[in-house]
DSSP file (Angstrom, degrees, kcal/mol; ACC not computed):
  #  RESIDUE AA STRUCTURE BP1 BP2  ACC     N-H-->O    O-->H-N    N-H-->O    O-->H-N    TCO  KAPPA ALPHA  PHI   PSI    X-CA   Y-CA   Z-CA
    1    1 A M              0   0    0      0, 0.0     2,-0.2     0, 0.0     0, 0.0   0.000 360.0 360.0 360.0 127.0  225.4  -47.3  169.3
    2    2 A A        -     0   0    0      1,-0.1     2,-0.3     3,-0.0     0, 0.0  -0.552 360.0-136.0 -79.7 136.5  227.3  -44.7  167.5
    3    3 A E        -     0   0    0     -2,-0.2    -1,-0.1     1,-0.1     3,-0.0  -0.649  25.4-106.8 -90.8 150.9  227.3  -44.7  163.7
    4    4 A S        -     0   0    0     -2,-0.3     2,-0.2     1,-0.1    -1,-0.1  -0.607  38.2-112.3 -76.4 139.9  230.4  -44.3  161.7
    5    5 A P        -     0   0    0      0, 0.0    -1,-0.1     0, 0.0    -3,-0.0  -0.442  27.1-118.2 -75.8 133.0  230.6  -41.0  160.1
    6    6 A E        -     0   0    0     -2,-0.2    -3,-0.0     1,-0.1     0, 0.0  -0.411  37.4-102.7 -65.8 143.3  230.4  -40.9  156.3
    7    7 A P        -     0   0    0      0, 0.0    -1,-0.1     0, 0.0     5,-0.0  -0.249  43.6 -97.5 -59.5 158.8  233.6  -39.5  154.7
    8    8 A P    >   -     0   0    0      0, 0.0     3,-2.2     0, 0.0     4,-0.5  -0.509  33.8-112.8 -71.4 144.9  233.3  -36.0  153.5
    9    9 A P  G >  S+     0   0    0      0, 0.0     3,-0.9     0, 0.0     0, 0.0   0.788 115.6  61.3 -48.1 -34.1  232.5  -35.9  149.7
   10   10 A D  G 3  S+     0   0    0      1,-0.2     4,-0.1     4,-0.0     0, 0.0   0.693  96.5  61.3 -67.3 -19.3  236.0  -34.3  149.0
   11   11 A S  G <  S+     0   0    0     -3,-2.2    -1,-0.2     2,-0.1     3,-0.1   0.588  80.7 100.3 -83.1 -11.3  237.7  -37.4  150.4
   12   12 A R  S <  S-     0   0    0     -3,-0.9     2,-0.1    -4,-0.5     3,-0.1  -0.473  87.3 -98.5 -71.9 145.9  236.3  -39.7  147.9
   13   13 A P        -     0   0    0      0, 0.0    -1,-0.1     0, 0.0    -2,-0.1  -0.430  42.2-107.8 -59.9 133.8  238.5  -40.7  145.0
   14   14 A A        -     0   0    0     -2,-0.1     2,-0.4    -4,-0.1    -4,-0.0  -0.413  32.4-124.8 -62.8 134.9  237.8  -38.7  141.8
   15   15 A R        -     0   0    0     -2,-0.1     2,-0.3    -3,-0.1    -1,-0.1  -0.688  24.6-121.7 -81.6 135.3  236.1  -40.9  139.2
   16   16 A Q        -     0   0    0     -2,-0.4     2,-0.1     1,-0.1     3,-0.0  -0.619  27.8-117.1 -78.7 138.1  237.9  -40.9  136.0
   17   17 A R        -     0   0    0     -2,-0.3     2,-0.2     1,-0.1    -1,-0.1  -0.430  32.1-105.8 -74.9 139.3  235.8  -39.7  133.0
   18   18 A A        -     0   0    0     -2,-0.1     2,-0.4    17,-0.1    -1,-0.1  -0.546  42.5-172.5 -63.8 136.9  235.1  -42.2  130.3
   19   19 A S    >   -     0   0    0     -2,-0.2     3,-2.2     1,-0.1     4,-0.4  -0.994  33.7-128.5-144.1 142.9  237.1  -41.5  127.1
   20   20 A I  G >  S+     0   0    0     -2,-0.4     3,-1.2     1,-0.3    -1,-0.1   0.820 109.0  59.6 -54.8 -32.7  237.1  -43.0  123.6
   21   21 A S  G 3  S+     0   0    0      1,-0.2    -1,-0.3    -3,-0.0    -3,-0.0   0.495  91.7  68.8 -79.9  -0.5  240.9  -43.5  123.7
   22   22 A D  G <  S+     0   0    0     -3,-2.2     2,-0.3     2,-0.0    -1,-0.2   0.641  83.9  89.5 -79.8 -19.5  240.5  -45.8  126.8
   23   23 A L    <   -     0   0    0     -3,-1.2     3,-0.1    -4,-0.4     4,-0.0  -0.596  51.1-178.2 -87.1 137.3  238.8  -48.4  124.4
   24   24 A S  S    S+     0   0    0     -2,-0.3     2,-0.3     1,-0.3    -1,-0.2   0.825  70.6  18.1-100.4 -31.7  241.1  -50.8  122.8
   25   25 A E  S >  S-     0   0    0      1,-0.0     3,-0.9     0, 0.0    -1,-0.3  -0.895  75.5-116.2-131.4 157.6  238.5  -52.7  120.8
   26   26 A I  G >  S+     0   0    0     -2,-0.3     3,-2.0     1,-0.2     4,-0.4   0.837 109.0  67.3 -63.1 -33.0  234.9  -52.0  119.7
   27   27 A N  G >> S+     0   0    0      1,-0.3     3,-1.2     2,-0.2     4,-0.5   0.752  87.0  73.1 -60.8 -24.4  233.4  -54.9  121.7
   28   28 A D  G X4 S+     0   0    0     -3,-0.9     3,-0.6     1,-0.3    -1,-0.3   0.721  84.1  66.9 -55.6 -29.5  234.4  -52.9  124.8
   29   29 A I  G X4 S+     0   0    0     -3,-2.0     3,-1.6    -4,-0.3    -1,-0.3   0.783  86.9  66.1 -70.4 -24.9  231.6  -50.6  124.2
   30   30 A D  G <4 S+     0   0    0     -3,-1.2    -1,-0.2    -4,-0.4    -2,-0.2   0.832 101.2  49.3 -59.8 -32.9  229.0  -53.1  124.8
   31   31 A N  G << S+     0   0    0     -3,-0.6    -1,-0.3    -4,-0.5     2,-0.2   0.213  88.4 108.9 -94.8  15.3  229.9  -53.4  128.5
   32   32 A M    <   -     0   0    0     -3,-1.6     2,-0.1     1,-0.1    26,-0.0  -0.617  69.1-117.2 -92.0 151.2  229.9  -49.6  129.2
   33   33 A T     >  -     0   0    0     -2,-0.2     4,-2.5     1,-0.1     5,-0.2  -0.480  25.8-107.1 -80.7 158.8  227.2  -48.0  131.3
   34   34 A I  H  > S+     0   0    0      1,-0.2     4,-2.1     2,-0.2     5,-0.1   0.815 120.8  53.1 -45.7 -37.7  224.8  -45.3  130.0
   35   35 A R  H  > S+     0   0    0      2,-0.2     4,-2.5     1,-0.2    -1,-0.2   0.976 110.5  47.4 -63.0 -58.4  226.7  -42.6  132.0
   36   36 A Q  H  > S+     0   0    0      1,-0.3     4,-2.3     2,-0.2    -2,-0.2   0.841 112.0  49.4 -57.8 -39.8  230.0  -43.6  130.4
   37   37 A L  H  X S+     0   0    0     -4,-2.5     4,-2.1     1,-0.2    -1,-0.3   0.908 111.0  48.2 -71.7 -36.8  228.5  -43.7  127.0
   38   38 A K  H  X S+     0   0    0     -4,-2.1     4,-2.6    -5,-0.2    -2,-0.2   0.865 108.8  57.3 -61.6 -39.6  226.9  -40.2  127.4
   39   39 A E  H  X S+     0   0    0     -4,-2.5     4,-2.6     2,-0.2     5,-0.2   0.936 107.7  46.3 -55.6 -49.7  230.3  -38.9  128.7
   40   40 A I  H  X S+     0   0    0     -4,-2.3     4,-2.2     2,-0.2    -2,-0.2   0.959 114.1  47.4 -67.6 -45.4  232.2  -40.0  125.5
   41   41 A L  H  <>S+     0   0    0     -4,-2.1     5,-3.7     1,-0.2    -1,-0.2   0.918 113.2  47.6 -61.4 -38.5  229.6  -38.6  123.2
   42   42 A A  H ><5S+     0   0    0     -4,-2.6     3,-1.2     3,-0.2    -1,-0.2   0.903 111.3  50.9 -71.6 -33.0  229.4  -35.3  125.0
   43   43 A T  H 3<5S+     0   0    0     -4,-2.6    -2,-0.2     1,-0.2    -1,-0.2   0.885 112.2  47.2 -65.8 -36.5  233.2  -35.1  125.1
   44   44 A N  T 3<5S-     0   0    0     -4,-2.2    -1,-0.2    -5,-0.2    -2,-0.2   0.198 115.3-115.6 -88.2  13.3  233.4  -35.7  121.3
   45   45 A F  T < 5 +     0   0    0     -3,-1.2     2,-0.5     1,-0.2    -3,-0.2   0.833  63.0 151.8  55.1  38.7  230.6  -33.2  120.7
   46   46 A V      < -     0   0    0     -5,-3.7     2,-0.4    -6,-0.2    -1,-0.2  -0.902  46.3-126.7-104.7 130.6  228.2  -35.9  119.3
   47   47 A D        +     0   0    0     -2,-0.5    -5,-0.0     1,-0.1    -6,-0.0  -0.611  32.9 171.6 -77.5 126.5  224.5  -35.0  119.9
   48   48 A F    >   +     0   0    0     -2,-0.4     3,-1.4   -10,-0.1    -1,-0.1   0.126  29.4 133.8-123.3  15.6  222.7  -37.8  121.7
   49   49 A K  T 3   +     0   0    0      1,-0.3     3,-0.1     3,-0.0    -2,-0.0  -0.411  68.6  29.2 -65.5 142.9  219.5  -36.0  122.3
   50   50 A G  T 3  S+     0   0    0      1,-0.3     2,-0.9    -2,-0.1    -1,-0.3   0.332  83.3 129.5  93.4 -10.8  216.5  -38.3  121.4
   51   51 A C    <   +     0   0    0     -3,-1.4    -1,-0.3     1,-0.2    -3,-0.0  -0.696  25.1 167.0 -85.0 110.7  218.2  -41.4  122.2
   52   52 A C        +     0   0    0     -2,-0.9     2,-0.4    -3,-0.1    -1,-0.2   0.714  55.6  59.9 -92.0 -24.2  216.0  -43.4  124.5
   53   53 A E  S >> S-     0   0    0      1,-0.1     4,-1.2     0, 0.0     3,-0.9  -0.853  77.4-127.8-116.3 142.8  217.5  -46.7  124.5
   54   54 A K  H 3> S+     0   0    0     -2,-0.4     4,-2.4     1,-0.2     3,-0.3   0.895 109.5  62.7 -52.3 -44.6  221.0  -47.8  125.5
   55   55 A W  H 3> S+     0   0    0      1,-0.2     4,-2.4     2,-0.2    -1,-0.2   0.859  98.8  56.5 -53.5 -40.5  221.5  -49.6  122.1
   56   56 A E  H <> S+     0   0    0     -3,-0.9     4,-1.9     2,-0.2    -1,-0.2   0.941 110.5  43.9 -55.7 -49.5  221.2  -46.1  120.4
   57   57 A L  H  X S+     0   0    0     -4,-1.2     4,-2.2    -3,-0.3    -2,-0.2   0.890 112.1  51.5 -68.1 -36.8  224.0  -44.7  122.4
   58   58 A V  H  X S+     0   0    0     -4,-2.4     4,-2.3     1,-0.2    -1,-0.2   0.895 110.1  50.2 -66.8 -38.5  226.1  -47.8  121.9
   59   59 A E  H  X S+     0   0    0     -4,-2.4     4,-2.1    -5,-0.2    -1,-0.2   0.891 111.8  48.2 -66.5 -39.8  225.6  -47.5  118.1
   60   60 A R  H  X S+     0   0    0     -4,-1.9     4,-1.8     2,-0.2    -2,-0.2   0.887 112.3  48.7 -71.3 -39.2  226.6  -43.8  118.2
   61   61 A V  H  X S+     0   0    0     -4,-2.2     4,-3.0     2,-0.2    -2,-0.2   0.937 110.8  50.7 -60.4 -49.7  229.7  -44.7  120.3
   62   62 A K  H  X S+     0   0    0     -4,-2.3     4,-2.5     1,-0.2    -2,-0.2   0.881 109.3  50.4 -58.0 -42.5  230.7  -47.5  117.9
   63   63 A R  H  X S+     0   0    0     -4,-2.1     4,-2.4     2,-0.2    -1,-0.2   0.871 111.5  48.5 -64.7 -37.7  230.4  -45.2  114.9
   64   64 A L  H  X S+     0   0    0     -4,-1.8     4,-2.0     2,-0.2    -2,-0.2   0.947 109.4  52.6 -65.5 -45.7  232.6  -42.7  116.6
   65   65 A F  H  X S+     0   0    0     -4,-3.0     4,-2.4     1,-0.2    -2,-0.2   0.912 111.6  46.4 -57.4 -45.2  235.2  -45.4  117.5
   66   66 A K  H  X S+     0   0    0     -4,-2.5     4,-2.5     1,-0.2    -1,-0.2   0.923 112.4  49.7 -63.9 -44.3  235.4  -46.5  114.0
   67   67 A E  H  X S+     0   0    0     -4,-2.4     4,-1.7     2,-0.2    -2,-0.2   0.825 112.2  48.5 -63.5 -32.7  235.6  -42.8  112.7
   68   68 A K  H  X S+     0   0    0     -4,-2.0     4,-2.6     2,-0.2    -2,-0.2   0.943 111.3  50.2 -74.6 -48.4  238.4  -42.1  115.2
   69   69 A N  H  X S+     0   0    0     -4,-2.4     4,-2.2     1,-0.2    -2,-0.2   0.924 111.7  47.8 -61.2 -46.5  240.3  -45.3  114.1
   70   70 A E  H  X S+     0   0    0     -4,-2.5     4,-1.9     2,-0.2    -1,-0.2   0.879 112.7  48.4 -62.5 -38.0  240.0  -44.3  110.4
   71   71 A L  H  X S+     0   0    0     -4,-1.7     4,-2.6     2,-0.2    -2,-0.2   0.902 111.3  51.2 -70.8 -39.5  241.2  -40.7  111.1
   72   72 A R  H  X S+     0   0    0     -4,-2.6     4,-1.8     1,-0.2    -2,-0.2   0.892 112.0  46.4 -62.2 -39.1  244.1  -42.1  113.1
   73   73 A Q  H  X S+     0   0    0     -4,-2.2     4,-2.2     2,-0.2    -1,-0.2   0.838 111.6  50.5 -70.5 -33.1  245.1  -44.4  110.3
   74   74 A K  H  X S+     0   0    0     -4,-1.9     4,-2.1     2,-0.2    -2,-0.2   0.897 112.1  47.6 -68.6 -44.2  244.8  -41.7  107.8
   75   75 A A  H  X S+     0   0    0     -4,-2.6     4,-2.2    31,-0.2    -2,-0.2   0.882 111.1  51.4 -66.5 -38.4  247.0  -39.4  109.9
   76   76 A D  H  X S+     0   0    0     -4,-1.8     4,-2.7     2,-0.2     5,-0.2   0.919 108.9  51.2 -70.4 -43.6  249.5  -42.1  110.4
   77   77 A E  H  X S+     0   0    0     -4,-2.2     4,-2.8     2,-0.2    -2,-0.2   0.922 111.4  47.9 -52.6 -47.7  249.7  -42.8  106.6
   78   78 A I  H  X S+     0   0    0     -4,-2.1     4,-2.7     1,-0.2    -2,-0.2   0.925 111.5  48.0 -60.7 -48.2  250.3  -39.2  105.9
   79   79 A L  H  X S+     0   0    0     -4,-2.2     4,-2.3     2,-0.2    -2,-0.2   0.898 114.7  47.5 -61.6 -43.3  253.0  -38.9  108.5
   80   80 A N  H  X S+     0   0    0     -4,-2.7     4,-3.1     2,-0.2    -2,-0.2   0.932 109.8  51.9 -63.3 -46.7  254.7  -42.1  107.1
   81   81 A E  H  X S+     0   0    0     -4,-2.8     4,-3.1    -5,-0.2     5,-0.2   0.961 112.9  46.8 -51.4 -53.0  254.4  -40.9  103.5
   82   82 A N  H  X S+     0   0    0     -4,-2.7     4,-1.9     1,-0.2    11,-0.4   0.889 111.6  49.9 -64.7 -36.7  256.1  -37.6  104.7
   83   83 A E  H  X S+     0   0    0     -4,-2.3     4,-1.7     2,-0.2    -1,-0.2   0.920 111.3  48.7 -66.7 -43.1  258.8  -39.5  106.6
   84   84 A E  H  X S+     0   0    0     -4,-3.1     4,-2.2     1,-0.2    -2,-0.2   0.937 112.7  50.3 -59.7 -47.9  259.5  -41.7  103.5
   85   85 A H  H  X S+     0   0    0     -4,-3.1     4,-1.1     1,-0.2    -1,-0.2   0.801 110.1  46.3 -61.7 -31.6  259.7  -38.7  101.4
   86   86 A S  H  < S+     0   0    0     -4,-1.9    -1,-0.2    -5,-0.2    -2,-0.2   0.738 113.6  52.0 -85.4 -21.0  262.1  -36.8  103.6
   87   87 A N  H  < S+     0   0    0     -4,-1.7    -2,-0.2    -5,-0.2    -1,-0.2   0.853 112.7  42.8 -77.0 -36.5  264.3  -39.9  103.9
   88   88 A S  H  < S+     0   0    0     -4,-2.2     2,-0.3    -5,-0.2    -2,-0.2   0.663 114.8  47.2 -86.4 -14.0  264.5  -40.5  100.2
   89   89 A S  S  < S-     0   0    0     -4,-1.1     4,-0.1    -5,-0.1     0, 0.0  -0.786  77.0-129.3-117.9 164.4  265.1  -37.0   99.1
   90   90 A S  S    S+     0   0    0     -2,-0.3     2,-0.4     2,-0.1    -1,-0.1   0.846  94.3  62.8 -81.8 -32.3  267.5  -34.5  100.5
   91   91 A G  S    S-     0   0    0     -6,-0.1     2,-0.1    -3,-0.0    -2,-0.1  -0.751  95.3-110.4 -92.2 142.0  264.9  -31.7  100.8
   92   92 A A        -     0   0    0     -2,-0.4     2,-0.8     1,-0.1    -6,-0.1  -0.442  21.9-140.5 -61.6 133.1  261.9  -32.3  103.2
   93   93 A N        +     0   0    0    -11,-0.4     3,-0.4    -2,-0.1     4,-0.2  -0.872  24.3 176.0-100.0 107.1  258.6  -32.8  101.3
   94   94 A D    >>  +     0   0    0     -2,-0.8     4,-0.9     1,-0.2     3,-0.9   0.406  52.6 102.9 -93.3   6.9  256.0  -30.9  103.5
   95   95 A S  G >4 S+     0   0    0      1,-0.3     3,-0.6     2,-0.2     4,-0.2   0.858  78.8  50.1 -64.3 -34.9  253.1  -31.5  101.0
   96   96 A N  G >4 S+     0   0    0     -3,-0.4     3,-1.2     1,-0.2    -1,-0.3   0.741 100.9  64.1 -71.8 -21.8  251.6  -34.3  103.2
   97   97 A F  G X4 S+     0   0    0     -3,-0.9     3,-1.6     1,-0.2    -1,-0.2   0.783  88.1  71.7 -69.6 -22.3  251.6  -32.1  106.2
   98   98 A D  G << S+     0   0    0     -4,-0.9    -1,-0.2    -3,-0.6    -2,-0.2   0.757  92.0  56.5 -59.5 -24.5  249.2  -29.9  104.4
   99   99 A E  G <  S+     0   0    0     -3,-1.2    10,-2.5    -4,-0.2     2,-0.3   0.486  91.3  90.2 -88.0  -0.3  246.6  -32.4  104.9
  100  100 A L  B <  S-A  108   0A   0     -3,-1.6   -25,-0.0     8,-0.2    -3,-0.0  -0.741  91.2 -93.2-100.9 146.6  246.9  -32.5  108.7
  101  101 A C     >  -     0   0    0      6,-3.2     4,-1.3    -2,-0.3    20,-0.2  -0.246  28.9-141.9 -53.3 127.3  245.0  -30.3  111.1
  102  102 A K  T  4 S+     0   0    0     18,-2.7    -1,-0.2     1,-0.2    19,-0.1   0.590  96.9  49.2 -71.4 -10.8  247.1  -27.2  111.8
  103  103 A I  T  4 S+     0   0    0     17,-0.3    -1,-0.2    19,-0.0    18,-0.1   0.928 127.8  13.9 -97.3 -47.7  245.9  -27.2  115.4
  104  104 A C  T  4 S-     0   0    0      3,-0.1    -2,-0.1     0, 0.0    17,-0.1   0.679  79.7-149.7 -95.0 -32.0  246.5  -30.9  116.7
  105  105 A M  S  < S+     0   0    0     -4,-1.3    -3,-0.1     2,-0.2    -5,-0.1   0.798  78.4  87.3  65.1  23.9  248.7  -32.1  113.8
  106  106 A S  S    S+     0   0    0      1,-0.1   -31,-0.2     2,-0.1   -30,-0.1   0.432  79.4  54.5-131.6  -9.5  247.2  -35.7  114.4
  107  107 A S  S    S-     0   0    0     -6,-0.2    -6,-3.2   -32,-0.1    -2,-0.2  -0.912  83.5-106.3-125.8 156.2  244.2  -35.6  112.3
  108  108 A P  B     -A  100   0A   0      0, 0.0     2,-0.3     0, 0.0    -8,-0.2  -0.416  43.9 -97.0 -74.7 155.3  243.4  -34.9  108.7
  109  109 A I        +     0   0    0    -10,-2.5    13,-0.3     1,-0.1     3,-0.1  -0.543  56.6 156.0 -64.0 126.8  241.6  -31.7  107.7
  110  110 A D        +     0   0    0     11,-1.4    35,-2.6    -2,-0.3     2,-0.3   0.151  44.3  55.1-150.7  34.1  238.0  -32.6  107.4
  111  111 A C  E     -B  144   0B   0     10,-0.8    10,-0.4    33,-0.3     2,-0.4  -0.989  60.9-132.5-155.8 160.4  235.9  -29.5  107.8
  112  112 A V  E     -B  143   0B   0     31,-2.0    31,-2.0    -2,-0.3     2,-0.5  -0.930  21.1-132.8-115.5 144.8  235.3  -26.0  106.6
  113  113 A L  E  >  -B  142   0B   0      5,-2.6     4,-3.2    -2,-0.4     2,-0.5  -0.813  32.9-124.1 -96.4 118.2  235.0  -23.0  108.9
  114  114 A L  E  4 S+B  141   0B   0     27,-3.2    26,-2.7    -2,-0.5    27,-1.6  -0.901  83.0  25.4-106.1 134.4  232.0  -20.7  108.0
  115  115 A E  T  4 S+     0   0    0     -2,-0.5    -1,-0.2    24,-0.3    24,-0.1  -0.924 130.1  38.0-100.1 -22.4  231.8  -17.7  107.3
  116  116 A C  T  4 S-     0   0    0     22,-0.2    -2,-0.2    21,-0.1    23,-0.1   0.752  91.6-138.1 -77.5 -23.2  235.3  -17.4  106.1
  117  117 A G     <  +     0   0    0     -4,-3.2    -3,-0.2     1,-0.3    -1,-0.1   0.482  45.5 149.2  84.2   6.4  235.6  -20.8  104.3
  118  118 A H        -     0   0    0     -5,-0.5    -5,-2.6    -6,-0.1     2,-0.6  -0.418  36.0-153.9 -73.2 152.7  239.0  -21.8  105.3
  119  119 A M        +     0   0    0     -7,-0.2    -7,-0.1     1,-0.1   -10,-0.1  -0.882  49.3 122.9-123.4  92.3  239.8  -25.6  105.7
  120  120 A V        +     0   0    0     -2,-0.6   -18,-2.7    -9,-0.2   -17,-0.3   0.443  60.0  49.9-125.4  -7.7  242.7  -25.8  108.3
  121  121 A T  S    S-     0   0    0    -10,-0.4   -11,-1.4   -20,-0.2   -10,-0.8  -0.824  74.2-108.4-132.0 169.6  241.4  -28.0  111.1
  122  122 A C     >  -     0   0    0     -2,-0.3     4,-2.8   -13,-0.3     5,-0.2  -0.402  45.9-100.0 -79.1 167.8  239.8  -31.4  111.9
  123  123 A T  H  > S+     0   0    0      1,-0.2     4,-2.3     2,-0.2     5,-0.1   0.867 119.8  54.5 -56.3 -38.3  236.3  -31.5  113.1
  124  124 A K  H  > S+     0   0    0      1,-0.2     4,-0.6     2,-0.2    -1,-0.2   0.904 115.6  37.7 -67.9 -47.0  237.1  -31.9  116.7
  125  125 A C  H  > S+     0   0    0      2,-0.2     4,-0.5     1,-0.2     3,-0.5   0.832 111.0  60.7 -75.2 -33.8  239.4  -28.8  116.8
  126  126 A G  H >< S+     0   0    0     -4,-2.8     3,-1.3     1,-0.2    -2,-0.2   0.928 101.5  53.1 -58.2 -45.0  237.2  -26.8  114.4
  127  127 A K  H 3< S+     0   0    0     -4,-2.3    -1,-0.2     1,-0.3    -2,-0.2   0.776 105.9  54.9 -66.3 -19.0  234.2  -27.0  116.9
  128  128 A R  H 3< S+     0   0    0     -4,-0.6    -1,-0.3    -3,-0.5     2,-0.2   0.568  88.1 102.2 -87.0  -7.9  236.4  -25.7  119.6
  129  129 A M    <<  -     0   0    0     -3,-1.3     3,-0.1    -4,-0.5    -3,-0.0  -0.515  42.9-177.4 -80.8 139.4  237.4  -22.4  117.6
  130  130 A A  S    S+     0   0    0      1,-0.4     9,-2.9    -2,-0.2     2,-0.3   0.734  80.8  18.4 -93.6 -40.0  235.8  -19.2  118.4
  131  131 A E  B    S-C  138   0C   0      7,-0.3    -1,-0.4     9,-0.0     7,-0.2  -0.949  94.2 -94.1-133.6 152.9  237.7  -17.5  115.5
  132  132 A C     >  -     0   0    0      5,-2.2     4,-1.4    -2,-0.3    -6,-0.0  -0.385  26.1-139.1 -68.7 136.0  239.5  -18.8  112.5
  133  133 A P  T  4 S+     0   0    0      0, 0.0    -1,-0.1     0, 0.0     0, 0.0   0.714  99.4  44.7 -76.5 -18.7  243.2  -19.3  113.1
  134  134 A V  T  4 S+     0   0    0      3,-0.1    -2,-0.0     1,-0.0    -3,-0.0   0.930 132.0  11.9 -87.5 -56.8  244.0  -17.9  109.6
  135  135 A C  T  4 S-     0   0    0      2,-0.1     3,-0.1     3,-0.0    -1,-0.0   0.410  88.5-127.8-108.3   0.1  241.8  -14.8  109.2
  136  136 A R     <  +     0   0    0     -4,-1.4     2,-0.2     1,-0.2     3,-0.1   0.675  55.3 150.9  63.8  12.5  240.5  -14.3  112.8
  137  137 A Q        -     0   0    0      1,-0.1    -5,-2.2    -6,-0.1    -1,-0.2  -0.569  57.4 -96.6 -77.6 142.5  236.9  -14.1  111.5
  138  138 A F  B     -C  131   0C   0     -7,-0.2     2,-0.7    -2,-0.2    -7,-0.3  -0.346  37.6-127.0 -54.2 125.0  234.3  -15.3  114.0
  139  139 A V        +     0   0    0     -9,-2.9   -24,-0.3     1,-0.2     3,-0.1  -0.710  31.0 174.6 -78.9 115.6  233.3  -18.9  113.4
  140  140 A V        -     0   0    0    -26,-2.7     2,-0.3    -2,-0.7   -25,-0.2   0.879  65.8  -3.7 -92.6 -37.1  229.6  -19.3  113.0
  141  141 A R  E     -B  114   0B   0    -27,-1.6   -27,-3.2     2,-0.0     2,-0.5  -0.982  55.9-140.0-148.5 159.2  229.5  -22.9  112.1
  142  142 A V  E     -B  113   0B   0     -2,-0.3     2,-0.5   -29,-0.2   -29,-0.2  -0.983  19.9-163.5-123.4 116.7  231.8  -25.9  111.4
  143  143 A V  E     -B  112   0B   0    -31,-2.0   -31,-2.0    -2,-0.5    -2,-0.0  -0.903  17.9-128.5-109.8 117.0  230.8  -28.2  108.6
  144  144 A H  E     -B  111   0B   0     -2,-0.5     2,-0.3   -33,-0.2   -33,-0.3  -0.235  29.0-155.5 -58.6 139.9  232.3  -31.7  108.1
  145  145 A T        -     0   0    0    -35,-2.6     2,-0.4     2,-0.0   -22,-0.1  -0.889   5.8-149.8-121.6 156.2  233.6  -32.3  104.6
  146  146 A F        -     0   0    0     -2,-0.3     2,-0.5     2,-0.0   -36,-0.0  -0.962   6.0-153.0-125.6 141.0  234.1  -35.5  102.5
  147  147 A R              0   0    0     -2,-0.4    -2,-0.0     1,-0.1   -37,-0.0  -0.904 360.0 360.0-109.6 139.6  236.7  -36.0   99.9
  148  148 A S              0   0    0     -2,-0.5    -1,-0.1     0, 0.0    -2,-0.0   0.530 360.0 360.0 -90.6 360.0  236.2  -38.4   97.1
């Protein structure tokens, strides 16, 4: 009896990677696999070394989800304020755009690039920088900042 040949690995459909943007609500995280949780954390530069249990990964992804939503809301507020200012006055007011990341323009500036000290990006974009977009100095470290 002849066995049916297994399809070559290249013919299998490509598995889509898990992404934080695919989640519609925080409860969706509880139903994810460990592999999906780790993919999301790795993609978003979140360290998950030392996490031995699934609930630890779930907590980190939930925290990431909440932070992403807060950043998205803050960016939307900045854009809405700028839109209101430009509609109400004859000259466009770009002061609110000063608070947005100069790379993606969709998240607020929330980190400082070391050694130069410039604050021009969000943490996600900052971690991808090899050199500062302002002064071209080598980026040694990216430090998340908090405003009061």
